[in-house]
C-alpha positions as CSV (number, residue, x, y, z in Angstrom):
1,M,0.0,0.0,-0.1
2,R,1.4,3.4,-1.1
3,D,2.1,5.9,1.6
4,L,-0.3,9.0,1.2
5,N,2.4,11.4,1.3
6,E,4.2,9.7,-1.5
7,I,4.1,11.2,-4.9
8,P,4.9,9.2,-8.1
9,N,7.6,10.6,-10.4
10,G,6.5,12.9,-12.9
11,E,3.6,14.2,-10.9
12,K,3.2,17.3,-9.0
13,S,1.5,17.8,-5.7
14,P,-1.8,19.5,-5.9
15,Y,-0.9,21.8,-3.1
16,S,2.2,23.0,-5.1
17,K,-0.2,23.6,-7.9
18,R,-2.6,25.7,-5.5
19,R,0.5,27.6,-4.2
20,L,1.8,28.2,-7.8
21,F,-1.6,29.7,-8.8
22,S,-1.9,31.7,-5.5
23,T,1.3,33.2,-6.0
24,S,0.9,34.0,-9.8
25,F,-2.4,35.4,-8.9
26,L,-1.0,37.5,-5.9
27,W,1.8,39.0,-8.3
28,A,-0.9,39.7,-11.0
29,V,-3.0,41.6,-8.4
30,I,0.0,43.5,-7.2
31,I,1.5,44.6,-10.4
32,T,-2.3,45.5,-11.9
33,S,-3.1,47.5,-8.7
34,G,0.3,49.4,-8.9
35,V,-0.1,50.1,-12.6
36,G,-3.7,51.2,-12.1
37,A,-2.6,53.3,-9.1
38,L,0.2,54.9,-11.1
39,L,-2.1,55.6,-14.2
40,G,-4.8,57.1,-12.1
41,T,-2.6,59.4,-10.2
42,Q,-0.8,60.6,-13.2
43,I,-4.1,61.1,-15.1
44,Y,-5.4,63.2,-12.3
45,H,-2.4,65.0,-11.2
46,P,0.5,64.1,-14.0
47,A,4.1,64.4,-12.5
48,K,6.8,65.0,-15.2
49,R,9.4,63.1,-13.6
50,V,7.4,60.0,-12.8
51,I,6.2,59.7,-16.5
52,E,9.8,60.5,-17.7
53,A,11.0,57.6,-15.5
54,V,8.5,55.2,-16.9
55,V,9.4,56.2,-20.3
56,G,12.9,55.5,-19.6
57,F,12.2,52.3,-18.0
58,I,10.1,51.0,-21.2
59,L,12.9,51.6,-23.3
60,L,15.5,50.1,-21.0
61,F,13.0,47.0,-20.8
62,I,12.9,46.7,-24.5
63,L,16.5,47.1,-25.0
64,W,17.0,44.2,-22.4
65,S,14.4,41.9,-23.7
66,F,14.1,42.6,-27.3
67,S,16.4,43.7,-30.2
68,T,17.7,46.9,-30.7
69,L,15.5,47.5,-33.8
70,N,12.4,47.5,-31.3
71,A,14.1,50.3,-29.4
72,L,14.6,52.2,-32.5
73,W,11.0,51.8,-33.4
74,L,10.1,53.1,-29.9
75,L,12.3,56.1,-30.4
76,I,10.7,56.8,-33.7
77,L,7.5,56.6,-32.2
78,I,8.1,59.1,-29.3
79,H,10.8,61.3,-30.9
80,P,8.4,64.3,-31.4
81,F,7.8,64.4,-27.6
82,P,10.8,64.2,-25.8
83,F,11.5,65.7,-22.4
84,A,14.0,68.4,-21.4
85,I,17.3,67.3,-19.9
86,S,20.6,69.3,-19.0
87,L,21.9,68.1,-22.5
88,G,19.0,69.2,-24.5
89,N,16.3,66.6,-24.5
90,S,15.7,62.9,-23.8
91,N,16.0,61.9,-27.5
92,F,19.9,62.5,-27.0
93,I,20.1,60.0,-24.1
94,F,18.0,57.4,-25.9
95,T,19.9,57.7,-28.9
96,I,23.3,57.3,-27.3
97,V,22.0,54.4,-25.0
98,I,20.8,52.4,-28.1
99,F,23.9,53.4,-30.2
100,I,26.3,52.2,-27.1
101,I,24.4,48.8,-27.0
102,Y,24.6,48.4,-30.7
103,I,28.3,48.9,-30.5
104,I,28.5,46.3,-27.6
105,R,26.7,43.6,-29.9
106,I,29.0,44.5,-32.8
107,S,32.0,43.9,-30.6
108,A,30.5,40.5,-29.5
109,H,29.9,39.7,-33.1
110,K,26.2,39.7,-32.8
111,S,25.7,42.5,-35.1
112,T,27.6,44.4,-38.0
113,F,27.7,48.0,-38.8
114,H,27.3,49.4,-42.4
115,S,28.6,52.8,-43.2
116,D,27.1,54.1,-46.4
117,K,29.6,55.5,-49.1
118,L,26.8,57.7,-50.3
119,V,26.8,59.9,-47.3
120,N,30.0,59.3,-45.4
121,L,31.9,61.9,-46.9
122,P,29.5,64.8,-46.5
123,I,28.5,63.8,-43.0
124,I,32.3,63.7,-42.1
125,L,33.0,67.2,-43.6
126,L,29.9,68.4,-41.8
127,V,31.2,67.0,-38.4
128,L,34.6,68.6,-39.1
129,A,32.9,71.8,-40.0
130,Y,31.3,71.9,-36.6
131,L,34.5,71.3,-34.7
132,V,36.4,73.8,-36.8
133,S,33.8,76.4,-36.3
134,F,34.3,76.6,-32.6
135,Y,37.5,78.6,-33.4
136,N,35.5,81.6,-33.9
137,L,33.0,81.1,-31.0
138,N,32.4,83.7,-28.3
139,F,33.4,81.8,-25.1
140,S,33.0,85.0,-23.1
141,S,29.2,84.5,-23.2
142,K,28.1,81.7,-21.0
143,S,24.6,81.6,-22.9
144,I,26.1,81.2,-26.3
145,T,28.8,78.6,-25.2
146,R,26.0,76.5,-23.4
147,F,23.8,76.6,-26.5
148,A,26.8,75.8,-28.9
149,F,27.8,72.8,-26.8
150,I,24.0,71.6,-26.5
151,H,23.3,72.2,-30.3
152,T,26.6,70.3,-31.3
153,S,26.1,67.3,-29.1
154,N,22.4,67.0,-30.2
155,F,23.5,67.3,-33.8
156,F,26.1,64.6,-33.3
157,A,23.5,62.3,-31.6
158,V,21.3,63.0,-34.7
159,I,24.0,61.6,-37.0
160,L,23.9,58.4,-34.8
161,F,20.2,58.3,-35.1
162,F,20.6,58.5,-39.0
163,Y,23.1,55.5,-38.9
164,L,20.8,53.4,-36.7
165,V,18.2,53.9,-39.2
166,V,20.4,53.0,-42.0
167,N,21.9,49.9,-40.4
168,F,18.5,48.6,-38.8
169,I,16.1,49.2,-41.6
170,D,17.7,46.9,-44.1
171,E,14.8,44.7,-45.4
172,E,11.6,45.6,-47.0
173,W,9.4,44.1,-44.3
174,K,11.5,46.4,-41.7
175,L,11.0,49.4,-44.0
176,K,7.0,48.6,-44.1
177,R,6.9,48.2,-40.4
178,T,9.0,51.6,-39.9
179,L,6.3,53.3,-41.8
180,H,3.4,51.8,-40.1
181,I,5.0,53.1,-36.8
182,L,5.6,56.5,-38.5
183,M,2.0,56.5,-39.2
184,I,1.2,56.2,-35.6
185,T,3.8,58.9,-34.8
186,V,2.0,61.3,-37.2
187,T,-1.3,60.5,-35.5
188,F,0.2,61.3,-32.1
189,V,1.5,64.6,-33.5
190,I,-2.3,65.1,-34.8
191,I,-3.8,64.6,-31.7
192,F,-1.5,67.1,-30.1
193,N,-2.2,69.7,-32.4
194,L,-6.0,69.1,-32.1
195,L,-5.7,69.4,-28.4
196,E,-3.8,72.6,-28.9
197,L,-6.5,73.9,-31.4
198,L,-9.5,73.0,-29.2
199,F,-7.6,74.0,-25.6
200,P,-5.0,76.6,-26.3
201,G,-2.7,77.1,-23.5
202,K,-3.4,73.7,-22.2
203,Q,-0.7,72.2,-20.1
204,I,-1.3,68.4,-20.7
205,I,1.9,67.5,-18.8
206,P,3.3,70.6,-17.0
207,G,6.9,71.1,-18.1
208,W,6.8,68.7,-20.9
209,L,3.6,68.4,-23.2
210,Y,2.1,71.8,-23.5
211,S,1.3,74.6,-25.9
212,R,2.6,78.3,-25.6
213,H,-0.6,80.0,-26.7
214,Q,-1.9,82.6,-24.2
215,V,-5.1,81.9,-22.9
216,G,-7.6,84.8,-23.3
217,L,-11.4,85.7,-23.7
218,V,-11.0,86.4,-27.4
219,M,-8.5,83.9,-29.4
220,K,-8.3,84.0,-33.1
221,G,-5.6,83.7,-35.6
222,L,-3.7,81.2,-33.5
223,R,-1.0,79.3,-35.3
224,M,-0.7,75.8,-34.2
225,Q,2.8,75.0,-33.1
226,G,2.5,71.3,-32.3
227,P,4.8,69.5,-30.1
228,F,7.9,71.3,-31.7
229,H,6.6,74.8,-30.4
230,D,7.1,76.1,-33.8
231,F,4.3,76.6,-36.3
232,E,6.5,76.8,-39.4
233,L,8.5,73.5,-38.7
234,N,5.1,72.0,-37.6
235,A,3.6,72.9,-40.9
236,E,6.5,71.5,-42.8
237,F,6.2,68.3,-40.7
238,F,2.8,67.8,-42.2
239,A,3.8,68.7,-45.7
240,L,6.5,66.4,-45.6
241,M,4.4,63.5,-44.2
242,T,1.4,64.1,-47.1
243,P,3.2,62.1,-49.7
244,I,4.2,59.2,-47.3
245,I,0.8,58.9,-46.0
246,F,-0.8,58.9,-49.4
247,Y,1.8,56.1,-50.5
248,V,0.9,54.1,-47.7
249,L,-2.6,54.6,-48.4
250,I,-2.6,53.5,-52.3
251,R,-0.4,50.6,-51.4
252,T,-2.9,49.2,-48.6
253,K,-5.3,46.5,-50.0
254,R,-7.5,46.1,-46.9
255,L,-10.5,48.6,-47.0
256,L,-10.7,49.2,-43.5
257,T,-6.9,50.1,-43.3
258,R,-7.1,52.2,-46.5
259,T,-10.2,54.0,-44.8
260,I,-8.1,54.9,-41.7
261,Y,-5.2,56.1,-43.8
262,A,-7.6,58.4,-46.0
263,V,-8.8,60.0,-42.8
264,L,-5.1,60.3,-41.6
265,L,-4.2,62.1,-44.8
266,L,-7.2,64.4,-44.5
267,V,-6.7,65.5,-41.0
268,N,-2.9,65.8,-41.4
269,F,-3.6,68.4,-44.4
270,F,-6.3,70.1,-42.2
271,M,-3.5,70.6,-39.5
272,M,-1.2,72.0,-41.8
273,L,-3.6,74.7,-42.7
274,T,-4.0,75.5,-39.0
275,T,-0.4,76.6,-38.8
276,I,-1.2,79.6,-41.3
277,T,2.1,79.0,-43.1
278,R,2.6,80.0,-46.5
279,G,5.9,78.2,-47.3
280,A,4.7,74.8,-46.5
281,F,1.7,75.0,-48.5
282,F,3.4,76.3,-51.4
283,S,6.3,73.6,-51.2
284,L,3.6,71.0,-50.8
285,S,1.9,72.1,-53.8
286,V,5.2,72.2,-55.9
287,G,6.0,68.7,-54.6
288,L,2.5,67.3,-55.6
289,L,2.6,68.8,-59.1
290,Y,6.0,67.3,-59.4
291,M,4.9,64.0,-58.3
292,A,2.0,64.2,-60.9
293,Y,4.3,65.1,-63.6
294,I,6.8,62.2,-63.0
295,S,3.8,59.8,-62.6
296,R,1.9,61.1,-65.9
297,K,2.3,57.6,-67.5
298,E,0.0,56.3,-64.8
299,L,-2.4,59.3,-65.0
300,N,-4.7,59.7,-67.8
301,F,-6.3,63.3,-68.5
302,V,-9.4,62.4,-66.5
303,R,-7.8,61.1,-63.7
304,L,-5.5,64.0,-63.5
305,I,-8.6,66.5,-63.8
306,A,-10.4,64.5,-61.2
307,L,-7.4,64.6,-58.7
308,T,-6.7,68.3,-59.3
309,T,-10.3,69.2,-58.8
310,T,-10.4,67.1,-55.7
311,F,-7.4,68.8,-54.3
312,V,-8.8,72.3,-54.9
313,V,-12.4,71.5,-53.5
314,L,-10.6,69.9,-50.4
315,V,-8.4,72.9,-49.8
316,L,-11.2,75.5,-50.3
317,V,-13.6,73.4,-47.8
318,L,-10.9,73.0,-45.1
319,E,-9.6,76.5,-45.3
320,F,-13.3,77.7,-44.9
321,F,-13.6,75.4,-41.8
322,V,-10.4,76.5,-40.3
323,T,-11.3,80.1,-40.8
324,K,-14.9,80.0,-39.6
325,Y,-15.0,77.3,-37.0
326,T,-11.5,77.3,-35.2
327,V,-9.4,79.6,-33.2
328,S,-6.9,79.4,-36.1
329,G,-6.8,82.1,-39.0
330,S,-7.1,82.3,-42.9
331,L,-3.9,81.1,-44.8
332,F,-5.4,82.6,-48.1
333,Q,-5.9,85.9,-46.4
334,R,-2.3,85.9,-45.4
335,I,-1.0,84.9,-48.7
336,V,-3.1,87.8,-50.1
337,N,-1.5,90.3,-47.7
338,T,2.0,89.1,-48.4
339,T,4.2,92.1,-49.6
340,F,7.5,91.7,-51.5
341,E,10.9,93.5,-51.3
342,K,13.9,93.1,-53.7
343,G,11.9,91.2,-56.1
344,L,10.3,87.9,-54.8
345,V,11.8,88.1,-51.3
346,P,8.6,88.3,-48.7
347,K,8.9,91.6,-46.6
348,N,9.3,89.5,-43.3
349,R,12.2,87.5,-44.8
350,A,14.1,90.6,-46.1
351,F,15.5,91.8,-42.8
352,A,16.2,88.1,-41.6
353,W,18.1,87.2,-44.7
354,G,19.9,90.3,-45.2
355,G,21.1,90.2,-41.5
356,A,22.2,86.5,-42.0
357,I,24.3,87.3,-45.1
358,E,25.8,90.2,-43.3
359,R,26.7,88.4,-40.3
360,G,27.9,85.4,-42.3
361,M,30.3,87.5,-44.1
362,E,32.2,88.3,-40.8
363,H,33.6,84.8,-40.9
364,P,32.6,83.3,-44.4
365,F,34.8,80.3,-44.3
366,I,34.4,78.5,-41.1
367,G,31.4,80.5,-39.6
368,H,30.8,81.8,-36.1
369,G,30.3,78.4,-34.4
370,P,27.1,76.8,-33.5
371,G,26.3,79.4,-30.7
372,W,23.5,81.9,-31.1
373,D,23.1,85.2,-29.2
374,F,19.3,85.4,-28.0
375,S,19.9,88.7,-26.1
376,K,19.9,90.8,-29.2
377,A,16.4,89.2,-30.4
378,L,15.3,91.0,-33.3
379,V,17.6,93.8,-33.4
380,A,20.8,92.0,-34.9
381,K,20.8,88.3,-34.4
382,L,17.5,87.0,-35.6
383,W,17.2,83.4,-36.9
384,P,18.2,83.4,-40.5
385,H,15.1,81.7,-41.4
386,N,16.8,80.0,-44.2
387,V,18.7,76.7,-43.3
388,Y,21.5,77.5,-45.9
389,L,22.1,80.8,-44.4
390,Y,21.9,79.0,-40.9
391,Y,24.7,76.7,-42.1
392,F,26.6,79.7,-43.6
393,N,26.3,81.5,-40.2
394,I,27.5,78.8,-38.1
395,T,29.9,76.9,-40.0
396,G,30.7,79.0,-43.0
397,L,31.2,78.0,-46.7
398,F,33.0,74.8,-45.3
399,G,29.9,73.4,-43.7
400,L,27.3,75.0,-46.2
401,S,29.2,73.0,-48.9
402,A,29.1,69.9,-46.8
403,F,25.3,70.0,-46.4
404,L,24.6,70.8,-50.1
405,L,26.8,67.9,-51.0
406,L,24.7,65.6,-49.0
407,L,21.5,66.9,-50.4
408,Y,23.0,66.4,-53.9
409,R,24.0,62.8,-53.2
410,L,20.6,62.0,-51.7
411,F,18.7,63.7,-54.5
412,K,20.9,61.8,-57.1
413,S,20.4,58.4,-55.5
414,S,16.5,59.2,-55.2
415,L,16.6,59.6,-59.1
416,V,16.7,56.0,-59.7
417,S,13.0,55.8,-59.0
418,V,11.6,58.6,-61.0
419,N,10.4,56.3,-63.6
420,A,8.8,53.9,-61.1
421,S,5.2,53.2,-60.6
422,L,3.7,54.1,-57.3
423,T,1.3,51.0,-57.4
424,R,3.0,48.4,-59.6
425,S,6.6,48.6,-58.6
426,S,8.2,47.0,-55.8
427,F,7.2,48.6,-52.4
428,S,10.8,49.9,-52.1
429,M,11.0,51.4,-55.4
430,G,7.8,53.2,-55.1
431,F,8.6,54.5,-51.8
432,M,11.9,55.8,-53.2
433,K,9.9,57.8,-55.6
434,V,7.9,59.4,-52.7
435,M,11.0,60.0,-50.9
436,H,12.4,62.1,-54.0
437,V,9.3,64.1,-53.9
438,V,9.6,64.4,-50.1
439,L,13.3,65.5,-50.4
440,I,12.2,68.3,-53.0
441,I,9.7,69.7,-50.6
442,F,12.2,69.8,-47.9
443,I,14.8,71.7,-50.1
444,I,12.3,74.2,-51.1
445,D,10.7,75.0,-47.8
446,Q,13.9,75.2,-46.1
447,I,14.6,78.3,-48.1
448,K,12.5,80.1,-45.7
449,I,12.9,78.2,-42.5
450,D,15.8,76.6,-40.6
451,Y,15.4,73.1,-39.2
452,L,18.4,73.5,-37.2
453,R,17.1,75.8,-34.7
454,N,14.8,73.2,-33.1
455,E,16.2,70.5,-31.1
456,I,13.3,68.2,-31.6
457,Y,12.4,68.6,-35.3
458,I,16.0,67.9,-36.3
459,Y,15.3,64.1,-35.5
460,S,12.5,64.1,-37.8
461,V,14.5,65.5,-40.7
462,W,17.3,63.1,-40.3
463,L,14.9,60.1,-39.9
464,L,13.6,60.9,-43.5
465,F,17.3,60.9,-44.5
466,G,17.8,57.8,-43.1
467,L,14.9,56.2,-44.7
468,L,16.0,57.4,-48.1
469,V,19.5,55.9,-47.6
470,A,17.9,52.7,-46.2
471,T,15.5,52.3,-49.2
472,K,18.4,52.8,-51.6
473,N,20.2,50.0,-50.0
474,I,17.3,47.8,-50.1
475,I,16.7,48.4,-53.6
476,A,20.3,47.7,-54.5
477,R,20.1,44.3,-52.5
478,Q,17.1,43.3,-54.4
479,Q,18.4,44.2,-57.9
480,S,21.5,42.1,-56.8
481,E,19.4,39.2,-55.8
482,Q,17.7,39.3,-58.9
483,S,20.8,39.6,-61.1
484,K,22.0,36.5,-59.3
485,Q,18.8,34.6,-60.0
486,Q,18.7,35.4,-63.7
487,A,22.5,34.4,-63.8
488,V,21.6,30.9,-62.4
489,A,18.3,30.5,-64.3
490,P,18.9,28.3,-67.5
């Protein structure tokens, strides 16, 4: 007769099962209660430091438990919403942490690093231009020196962010997933702008997520600044995202998903109008006309007229709605009221461009350094409102030439897709055609604005640069594989 306390081999005691279940259930209750309490307190009374710590913990958890690619996707998702730190913002820290872990994995032979010949030279020259420009920096001013070091450190981190995108997005399925994540990012930016539009001056999270509009009894003509706190760069963000959203829309086969992207495209354009920014509207219009021209083989006359009519009607309807029913103002009225000086130079740009040229000529070869004197405000040291003059001011002709070389090489590499079909070519080739248009919109729009002045938006710009280079590498790999298959085939 078997002892009652004896348990056959391979069997577990029912008491151990009960204890295991009880322990798991207890931990589940504790974790759920803790998370619920944390969420409840933060919704009722948000604490910036607590939320920052939670975001950092999530990133470290992903880095520890998953691949660095997932960490990069998380950074792409949240990069428009960083929190401030002593070195600029949290994007700097997150990028450095991801890159260090990536380097460790490379040293352990678990990953490889790809430095792209297309952009290596201009980026190296651009980095050298920043370093050399410190020779003319005014170190006697603590504010200028601090701004110079923060801006330079952040810019170098952006370069690392760019190379992370180029190295991690090396297959077409990764490119597709990245674009889906980017669509979520755009959605978050739109939600932020909607909250700003509905509740001007609202402090979503004090010291972190907020709008800068002054709350008053009568509010009209407000320009939505978005998470970048800059209405012109906010408008450019929506302009650059428009062709990308359109491409994801037309390449989607499911009706529900296509409907969601169609709504996203509509709201994205609507939010661009609420910034009341002329440059982004004209740059996008030129980009869309150019895309229609290079896609003319896919468009017959009837289709072209239908698309043009739809776009014009959409602009008029949204403009009327923004002007009539929101705290924003009329873009068309601002366009009509535009005055020009010295030919085609808008009056509000003549002073800024003239001052930037004059200041740049003081040190035309290596620039003044990346510092900027904010104490003079509008008197003498106004932002150039032109990225090419901005580079000329801080890094001279040396840095400006390096940046122009970068743009030239990006533009030249994107030309491979000009004759591609947006709907019938491979996903990568079609997307490269879209990025070709996006690059043109950026080059034109930066004539009247400077992305370098914003430590948040700069990540969005170099993300697009990285996606363009990554797509170029994916296309080259696909063509190489096709050539091998054709060589093997009888």
